[in-house]
C-alpha positions, 0 to 999 in steps of 0.5 A: 292697137286692135281696130276693134278695141278703144285704145285706153291711152287714148280713151282717156277723156282729157288725153283724147282732147289733147290728141284730138287738138293736136290732129287738127294741126298740120302734120308735125306741127308743133305748138308750146305747152302754154298755147296747148293749154289755152287750146285744150282748156285744162290745168297746167298740172293735168296737161303736164300729166296727159303729155307726159303719158301720151309722150311715153305712149309714143303718141307725142313727141315733146321737145324743149328749146330755149327754155320753151316746151312744145309738143307734136303729134307723132305719126303713131299718135296720128294712127291711134287716133284714126284707129280709135275713131274707127273702133268708136264707128264699128261699136255703133250698132243699128238698134236690133229689129225687134226694138220699138221704133218712136216718132223721131225715128219714123220722121227721120225714116220718112225724111230720108225717103223723101230725099231718095225720091228728090234724087230719083231713087223713088217713083212717086208711087214707091214713095207713097208706099213706103211713107205709109209703111214708114209711119205705121212701122212699130219696130225698126226691123219695119222701118228697114223694110221700107229702105232695104234697098237704098243706099244707107245715110243721107243721100248726097245733095 
């Protein structure tokens, strides 16, 4: 799978639910189909179809013992889910600088500046100057000018 494209096998909502549920279990842990059905909340027919599709793709290991079928996520399945998550993250882009920012955007940027001040990254004078710029910003580009030299995301607590 290319890391820039979404894996069509996992992109299906029901298959994604199955893979994500199994990924939450410790490596190589298997669950019965009945237990998996209860965990993901899919009807038996849908779950059976999705498990067969994922098994054919090599993302699941389907086994039957003593009349009970169980399923586990394979290494390929875990790698595919990781790649899928990476592709989703890469698709999330910052808004274009020329787009208009809203009140919620300005409030979030102001809150981030206050956190950066609390972490010692800004002086009180810098905070006040940047807050003025942030609260009067019209576009995303103007908002980013107030934080260009600060670490992205929320600063650590």
